[in-house]
N, C-alpha and C positions, 0 to 999 in steps of 0.2 A: 772174835782176835783174842790171843793169847797179851797177858799184860806183860812186856817185855822192857830193857834200854835200849835204844840201838845206837852204838856209837861207831859212827862212819873209820874206811880207814884207807892211805892214801898208798900209791906202792904196790909190793906184792900180796896176797890175799890175806885175811886176819887174821890165821892160825899162821904162817910161815912169821908171824910178830906175837905169837902171843910168850913169849917175856915181858915184852911194852905193859900189856897187859895185867898180868899175872907173876909174883915173884918165882922162878926157880927153885927154888928150895921151900914154899910152900906147896907148890906141885909133889914135890917131891916128901913130903910129909906126910901130905893127902893121899898122894897114891897106898906108900907104907900103911898108912894106919886102914887103910881102906878094902886094902889086900889083906890086912889079919884081920878085919872084921868078915870079909865073903867067908872064910872057911871055919868063923870063930862057934863053934859048938852051943855055946850059951847065950843065949839072948842076950838078957839081966846084962852081962860083960859085954858085949856088942855098942847096945846101947851109953851102956857109959864110956866106951872108947867112942861114939860116934859125939857122948855130948860134951867132955873132955880136950878131945884133943882134934876136932872138926867145929866145934860149937856148933853143932846143930841142936836146934828144939826136939824133944823128941821125948812122945808125953810115958805115963805109967804102961807098963801091962801091954806098952806096941810092939809084937814080937818084928824083927825081918829077919824073914828067911834064907837059906845057904846061899853064896852067888848074887846077893843083890847087887848093885855097882851103882858107888853115889856119885854125885858129881866130885871128879878131881878139883877141875878147881874153883867152886864155891858153895863148898856142901854147906856151908854156914847161909845158907841162904833155902834153905830146907826145913823145913815145920813138918810132923809129922804128928797128931794128935793123942792121941790118951787107945787103949784096949782098938790099937788099930793089927792089922797084917799085912805086913810088903812080902806077894809071895816068893818062890824060887825064881832067880835068876832076872829079876825087875831092874829094869836101868832109872834110875832117877837125874836128868838132868837139869841147871839152870844153866846152864851157856852152852849158844850155838855159832860155832866161829863159818865165817860166810863168805864169801870171793874178795866183796868190797864193806862191809860193815861185819862186826857179831855182836850178841845179842844176850842182854842176861834176864832175870829175871826170877821171880821168886815162885818156888812151888812149897803150895801151905795142903795139905792131908789133913781129912780133918778126922773126928772120933771115931770111933765104930767103925773104921772104917776098911772094906776088906779087898788087893788087889789081888786079882789072879799072878800067877806061875806069862813069868817071862812079855812082860807088859815095856810099854814105854812113855814113860813123863815126860813131856816138856816143859821146855822155859816154861815160865811164866802163866804156870796153869796151878786152879784151887779146883779139891776136888773133898763138894762135904759133908759134914755127916751122915753118915749110914748110909752114907752109896757101896755100894759094886760094881767091881774095876774085873771082866770077864780074864779072862786067861789069853795075853796072847795080843791086849789091843793097846793101841796107839792114842794116848790120849794129849790130843792135840789143844782141846776149848777146855774148860769149863763143865765140874760133873756138876749139876745139882744135890743137895743133898738127899736123901734119899733114895735116889735112883740106880737105874741097872744097866750098865754099859757096855758095848764091846766092840770089837771090830775092829779094822785098818781101813779108815781115821773111823777112831770111834762116831759111833751112834748113842741114842738114847735109846733105849730097848724097854724098857717100862720107866711109868716116874713113879715117885716118890706116892701118890695115891695110888696106884695101879699093884708097887710091889703092897703094899698095905691088904691093898683087897684080895690080894694071889695070896695072901699068907694068913687069912682069914677065912680063903674058900679050905686052902687046902687044914683048920682048924678044927672044923664041920665035920670033915671025910676020913677025921682021924679015930 
């Protein structure tokens, strides 16, 4: 189960009540900064935008590719470690609005993580240090450190130990 906080709503669906949960002006500011960052060709400038204006925690030498979509409502709940790559057109969500409730959850991406293009990371997920997420994956639960995961829904393809064994084997054949 993902680590999310649940907030029940009464009456209309939770998304219809969005501005009871987050300020309109915060959403507009975040949307503007995120759209600028999505097209920014300089990763160091992009990281400054995320850190300074969105209050995200981004590690040194982390590269966020073109068109990555950070959560517009609560980007401050995203932490990305150092020397990590977030692939093209990935979406990182820290909220989900449902009919009778909305949920919020921190997303924590470790150090030296590789997230492939077109992946979606749901709220309340932690991706461990050194993990690899295959392109096009739906990350709906925590990823163990060093694991190689992929698919929709995501599953563990290789554990850290299996990945280390494969790396050693490849090293011998070269």
